[in-house]
N, CA, C and O atoms as a GROMACS GRO file, in nm:
protein
  292
    1MET      N    1   0.085  -0.117   0.000
    1MET     CA    2   0.000   0.000   0.000
    1MET      C    3   0.090   0.124   0.000
    1MET      O    4   0.186   0.132   0.076
    2GLY      N    5   0.058   0.217  -0.084
    2GLY     CA    6   0.137   0.338  -0.092
    2GLY      C    7   0.047   0.460  -0.106
    2GLY      O    8  -0.075   0.450  -0.118
    3PHE      N    9   0.110   0.573  -0.105
    3PHE     CA   10   0.037   0.699  -0.122
    3PHE      C   11   0.086   0.765  -0.249
    3PHE      O   12   0.206   0.772  -0.274
    4GLY      N   13  -0.006   0.811  -0.327
    4GLY     CA   14   0.034   0.880  -0.449
    4GLY      C   15  -0.088   0.924  -0.526
    4GLY      O   16  -0.200   0.881  -0.500
    5PHE      N   17  -0.066   1.009  -0.620
    5PHE     CA   18  -0.173   1.061  -0.704
    5PHE      C   19  -0.147   1.018  -0.846
    5PHE      O   20  -0.041   1.047  -0.902
    6GLN      N   21  -0.243   0.949  -0.906
    6GLN     CA   22  -0.231   0.903  -1.044
    6GLN      C   23  -0.348   0.959  -1.124
    6GLN      O   24  -0.455   0.898  -1.127
    7PRO      N   25  -0.330   1.075  -1.188
    7PRO     CA   26  -0.440   1.141  -1.257
    7PRO      C   27  -0.501   1.059  -1.371
    7PRO      O   28  -0.615   1.084  -1.411
    8GLU      N   29  -0.427   0.962  -1.424
    8GLU     CA   30  -0.484   0.879  -1.530
    8GLU      C   31  -0.589   0.782  -1.474
    8GLU      O   32  -0.672   0.732  -1.549
    9GLN      N   33  -0.585   0.755  -1.343
    9GLN     CA   34  -0.686   0.668  -1.280
    9GLN      C   35  -0.805   0.748  -1.230
    9GLN      O   36  -0.920   0.709  -1.249
   10SER      N   37  -0.778   0.860  -1.165
   10SER     CA   38  -0.882   0.948  -1.114
   10SER      C   39  -0.824   1.088  -1.097
   10SER      O   40  -0.712   1.103  -1.047
   11GLN      N   41  -0.898   1.188  -1.137
   11GLN     CA   42  -0.850   1.325  -1.124
   11GLN      C   43  -0.889   1.387  -0.991
   11GLN      O   44  -0.853   1.502  -0.963
   12HIS      N   45  -0.962   1.315  -0.910
   12HIS     CA   46  -1.004   1.362  -0.778
   12HIS      C   47  -0.883   1.363  -0.685
   12HIS      O   48  -0.816   1.261  -0.670
   13HIS      N   49  -0.855   1.478  -0.623
   13HIS     CA   50  -0.740   1.488  -0.534
   13HIS      C   51  -0.760   1.600  -0.434
   13HIS      O   52  -0.855   1.677  -0.441
   14ILE      N   53  -0.668   1.607  -0.341
   14ILE     CA   54  -0.667   1.710  -0.237
   14ILE      C   55  -0.548   1.802  -0.262
   14ILE      O   56  -0.437   1.755  -0.289
   15LEU      N   57  -0.571   1.932  -0.253
   15LEU     CA   58  -0.465   2.031  -0.266
   15LEU      C   59  -0.450   2.101  -0.131
   15LEU      O   60  -0.547   2.154  -0.077
   16VAL      N   61  -0.330   2.101  -0.078
   16VAL     CA   62  -0.302   2.169   0.048
   16VAL      C   63  -0.219   2.292   0.016
   16VAL      O   64  -0.108   2.282  -0.036
   17SER      N   65  -0.275   2.408   0.047
   17SER     CA   66  -0.207   2.535   0.021
   17SER      C   67  -0.137   2.580   0.149
   17SER      O   68  -0.202   2.620   0.246
   18ILE      N   69  -0.004   2.573   0.147
   18ILE     CA   70   0.076   2.610   0.264
   18ILE      C   71   0.139   2.746   0.237
   18ILE      O   72   0.221   2.760   0.146
   19PRO      N   73   0.102   2.846   0.316
   19PRO     CA   74   0.152   2.982   0.292
   19PRO      C   75   0.298   2.998   0.334
   19PRO      O   76   0.351   2.920   0.414
   20LYS      N   77   0.362   3.099   0.280
   20LYS     CA   78   0.500   3.129   0.318
   20LYS      C   79   0.507   3.195   0.455
   20LYS      O   80   0.604   3.175   0.528
   21LYS      N   81   0.405   3.273   0.490
   21LYS     CA   82   0.402   3.342   0.619
   21LYS      C   83   0.352   3.248   0.727
   21LYS      O   84   0.250   3.182   0.710
   22LYS      N   85   0.425   3.241   0.838
   22LYS     CA   86   0.388   3.148   0.945
   22LYS      C   87   0.260   3.188   1.018
   22LYS      O   88   0.198   3.104   1.083
   23ASP      N   89   0.220   3.314   1.009
   23ASP     CA   90   0.098   3.356   1.078
   23ASP      C   91  -0.027   3.341   0.992
   23ASP      O   92  -0.136   3.378   1.034
   24SER      N   93  -0.011   3.286   0.870
   24SER     CA   94  -0.125   3.262   0.781
   24SER      C   95  -0.179   3.122   0.802
   24SER      O   96  -0.115   3.038   0.866
   25SER      N   97  -0.297   3.097   0.749
   25SER     CA   98  -0.362   2.966   0.764
   25SER      C   99  -0.329   2.873   0.647
   25SER      O  100  -0.304   2.917   0.535
   26VAL      N  101  -0.329   2.745   0.677
   26VAL     CA  102  -0.318   2.640   0.576
   26VAL      C  103  -0.460   2.609   0.530
   26VAL      O  104  -0.548   2.588   0.612
   27VAL      N  105  -0.481   2.605   0.398
   27VAL     CA  106  -0.615   2.579   0.345
   27VAL      C  107  -0.610   2.450   0.264
   27VAL      O  108  -0.519   2.428   0.184
   28ILE      N  109  -0.710   2.364   0.287
   28ILE     CA  110  -0.718   2.234   0.220
   28ILE      C  111  -0.838   2.236   0.126
   28ILE      O  112  -0.950   2.267   0.167
   29TYR      N  113  -0.812   2.203  -0.001
   29TYR     CA  114  -0.914   2.204  -0.105
   29TYR      C  115  -0.937   2.063  -0.157
   29TYR      O  116  -0.843   1.983  -0.166
   30GLU      N  117  -1.060   2.032  -0.192
   30GLU     CA  118  -1.093   1.910  -0.263
   30GLU      C  119  -1.114   1.948  -0.408
   30GLU      O  120  -1.192   2.038  -0.439
   31ARG      N  121  -1.044   1.878  -0.499
   31ARG     CA  122  -1.054   1.912  -0.641
   31ARG      C  123  -1.093   1.787  -0.720
   31ARG      O  124  -1.055   1.675  -0.686
   32PHE      N  125  -1.169   1.809  -0.826
   32PHE     CA  126  -1.220   1.699  -0.906
   32PHE      C  127  -1.161   1.696  -1.047
   32PHE      O  128  -1.197   1.610  -1.128
   33SER      N  129  -1.071   1.789  -1.077
   33SER     CA  130  -1.004   1.786  -1.207
   33SER      C  131  -0.857   1.818  -1.185
   33SER      O  132  -0.820   1.891  -1.094
   34TRP      N  133  -0.774   1.762  -1.271
   34TRP     CA  134  -0.630   1.780  -1.262
   34TRP      C  135  -0.586   1.882  -1.366
   34TRP      O  136  -0.615   1.868  -1.485
   35LYS      N  137  -0.517   1.984  -1.322
   35LYS     CA  138  -0.464   2.086  -1.412
   35LYS      C  139  -0.315   2.061  -1.425
   35LYS      O  140  -0.238   2.094  -1.335
   36ASN      N  141  -0.275   2.003  -1.534
   36ASN     CA  142  -0.135   1.965  -1.554
   36ASN      C  143  -0.065   2.067  -1.643
   36ASN      O  144  -0.023   2.036  -1.755
   37LYS      N  145  -0.053   2.188  -1.592
   37LYS     CA  146   0.015   2.293  -1.666
   37LYS      C  147   0.138   2.335  -1.588
   37LYS      O  148   0.133   2.344  -1.465
   38LYS      N  149   0.246   2.361  -1.657
   38LYS     CA  150   0.369   2.400  -1.588
   38LYS      C  151   0.352   2.532  -1.512
   38LYS      O  152   0.412   2.550  -1.406
   39ASP      N  153   0.271   2.623  -1.566
   39ASP     CA  154   0.255   2.753  -1.502
   39ASP      C  155   0.146   2.751  -1.394
   39ASP      O  156   0.129   2.851  -1.324
   40ASP      N  157   0.072   2.642  -1.379
   40ASP     CA  158  -0.038   2.633  -1.282
   40ASP      C  159   0.016   2.628  -1.139
   40ASP      O  160  -0.031   2.702  -1.053
   41LYS      N  161   0.113   2.541  -1.114
   41LYS     CA  162   0.178   2.524  -0.984
   41LYS      C  163   0.079   2.507  -0.870
   41LYS      O  164   0.101   2.558  -0.760
   42GLY      N  165  -0.032   2.436  -0.895
   42GLY     CA  166  -0.128   2.410  -0.789
   42GLY      C  167  -0.212   2.530  -0.752
   42GLY      O  168  -0.263   2.538  -0.640
   43SER      N  169  -0.228   2.625  -0.843
   43SER     CA  170  -0.307   2.743  -0.812
   43SER      C  171  -0.454   2.705  -0.790
   43SER      O  172  -0.502   2.604  -0.841
   44VAL      N  173  -0.521   2.786  -0.714
   44VAL     CA  174  -0.659   2.760  -0.677
   44VAL      C  175  -0.752   2.852  -0.754
   44VAL      O  176  -0.727   2.972  -0.765
   45ASN      N  177  -0.857   2.794  -0.809
   45ASN     CA  178  -0.958   2.870  -0.881
   45ASN      C  179  -1.076   2.895  -0.788
   45ASN      O  180  -1.169   2.814  -0.782
   46LEU      N  181  -1.074   3.005  -0.715
   46LEU     CA  182  -1.177   3.033  -0.616
   46LEU      C  183  -1.314   3.062  -0.677
   46LEU      O  184  -1.416   3.043  -0.612
   47SER      N  185  -1.316   3.108  -0.801
   47SER     CA  186  -1.443   3.138  -0.866
   47SER      C  187  -1.502   3.016  -0.936
   47SER      O  188  -1.616   3.020  -0.983
   48GLY      N  189  -1.427   2.908  -0.942
   48GLY     CA  190  -1.471   2.787  -1.011
   48GLY      C  191  -1.502   2.674  -0.915
   48GLY      O  192  -1.570   2.693  -0.815
   49GLU      N  193  -1.451   2.557  -0.948
   49GLU     CA  194  -1.484   2.436  -0.876
   49GLU      C  195  -1.408   2.416  -0.746
   49GLU      O  196  -1.451   2.337  -0.662
   50ASP      N  197  -1.296   2.486  -0.726
   50ASP     CA  198  -1.215   2.465  -0.607
   50ASP      C  199  -1.279   2.530  -0.485
   50ASP      O  200  -1.291   2.652  -0.477
   51LYS      N  201  -1.319   2.447  -0.390
   51LYS     CA  202  -1.384   2.495  -0.269
   51LYS      C  203  -1.304   2.449  -0.148
   51LYS      O  204  -1.268   2.332  -0.138
   52ALA      N  205  -1.276   2.542  -0.058
   52ALA     CA  206  -1.201   2.507   0.062
   52ALA      C  207  -1.284   2.413   0.149
   52ALA      O  208  -1.403   2.436   0.171
   53LYS      N  209  -1.219   2.308   0.197
   53LYS     CA  210  -1.284   2.210   0.285
   53LYS      C  211  -1.241   2.229   0.430
   53LYS      O  212  -1.315   2.194   0.522
   54ALA      N  213  -1.122   2.285   0.450
   54ALA     CA  214  -1.072   2.306   0.586
   54ALA      C  215  -0.968   2.418   0.585
   54ALA      O  216  -0.900   2.441   0.485
   55GLU      N  217  -0.959   2.485   0.697
   55GLU     CA  218  -0.860   2.590   0.716
   55GLU      C  219  -0.808   2.578   0.858
   55GLU      O  220  -0.885   2.584   0.954
   56ILE      N  221  -0.677   2.561   0.872
   56ILE     CA  222  -0.618   2.547   1.005
   56ILE      C  223  -0.495   2.637   1.015
   56ILE      O  224  -0.435   2.675   0.915
   57SER      N  225  -0.460   2.668   1.139
   57SER     CA  226  -0.343   2.754   1.160
   57SER      C  227  -0.215   2.677   1.124
   57SER      O  228  -0.213   2.554   1.126
   58MET      N  229  -0.112   2.751   1.093
   58MET     CA  230   0.017   2.690   1.062
   58MET      C  231   0.068   2.614   1.183
   58MET      O  232   0.130   2.508   1.167
   59HIS      N  233   0.044   2.665   1.302
   59HIS     CA  234   0.087   2.597   1.425
   59HIS      C  235   0.022   2.459   1.434
   59HIS      O  236   0.091   2.360   1.463
   60LYS      N  237  -0.108   2.450   1.411
   60LYS     CA  238  -0.177   2.320   1.418
   60LYS      C  239  -0.130   2.227   1.307
   60LYS      O  240  -0.120   2.106   1.329
   61MET      N  241  -0.102   2.280   1.189
   61MET     CA  242  -0.053   2.198   1.080
   61MET      C  243   0.082   2.137   1.116
   61MET      O  244   0.106   2.020   1.088
   62CYS      N  245   0.170   2.214   1.177
   62CYS     CA  246   0.300   2.163   1.219
   62CYS      C  247   0.285   2.054   1.325
   62CYS      O  248   0.357   1.954   1.321
   63LEU      N  249   0.192   2.071   1.418
   63LEU     CA  250   0.166   1.967   1.518
   63LEU      C  251   0.114   1.840   1.451
   63LEU      O  252   0.154   1.729   1.488
   64LEU      N  253   0.027   1.857   1.355
   64LEU     CA  254  -0.027   1.742   1.282
   64LEU      C  255   0.083   1.668   1.207
   64LEU      O  256   0.090   1.545   1.212
   65LEU      N  257   0.168   1.742   1.137
   65LEU     CA  258   0.274   1.679   1.059
   65LEU      C  259   0.377   1.607   1.145
   65LEU      O  260   0.432   1.505   1.102
   66THR      N  261   0.402   1.656   1.264
   66THR     CA  262   0.499   1.589   1.351
   66THR      C  263   0.441   1.463   1.416
   66THR      O  264   0.516   1.380   1.467
   67SER      N  265   0.309   1.448   1.413
   67SER     CA  266   0.246   1.330   1.473
   67SER      C  267   0.220   1.219   1.372
   67SER      O  268   0.183   1.108   1.411
   68ILE      N  269   0.239   1.247   1.244
   68ILE     CA  270   0.213   1.148   1.139
   68ILE      C  271   0.345   1.080   1.100
   68ILE      O  272   0.440   1.149   1.063
   69PRO      N  273   0.351   0.947   1.108
   69PRO     CA  274   0.474   0.880   1.064
   69PRO      C  275   0.484   0.887   0.911
   69PRO      O  276   0.391   0.848   0.841
   70LEU      N  277   0.595   0.934   0.862
   70LEU     CA  278   0.615   0.948   0.718
   70LEU      C  279   0.680   0.821   0.663
   70LEU      O  280   0.802   0.804   0.672
   71GLN      N  281   0.600   0.735   0.607
   71GLN     CA  282   0.649   0.609   0.553
   71GLN      C  283   0.664   0.621   0.402
   71GLN      O  284   0.571   0.660   0.332
   72GLY      N  285   0.779   0.587   0.354
   72GLY     CA  286   0.802   0.587   0.210
   72GLY      C  287   0.831   0.723   0.150
   72GLY      O  288   0.829   0.737   0.028
   73PHE      N  289   0.859   0.823   0.231
   73PHE     CA  290   0.890   0.956   0.178
   73PHE      C  291   1.035   0.986   0.196
   73PHE      O  292   1.081   1.093   0.157
   0.00000   0.00000   0.00000
């Protein structure tokens, strides 16, 4: 069992937007289409299909990441 995204099987995926500023929030989006453009870089289309599912502080995101065992990365 592994973790990965294979757009040829399903374009449904999660996008996690991590800001550069530590006092900003991390926003998690559920997306149903894959935009495979070099200039896209995971940009979010707020006026279209991309809808935020969760927003958490950077502090909480760091706590979450330190509690998850990273297997295979």
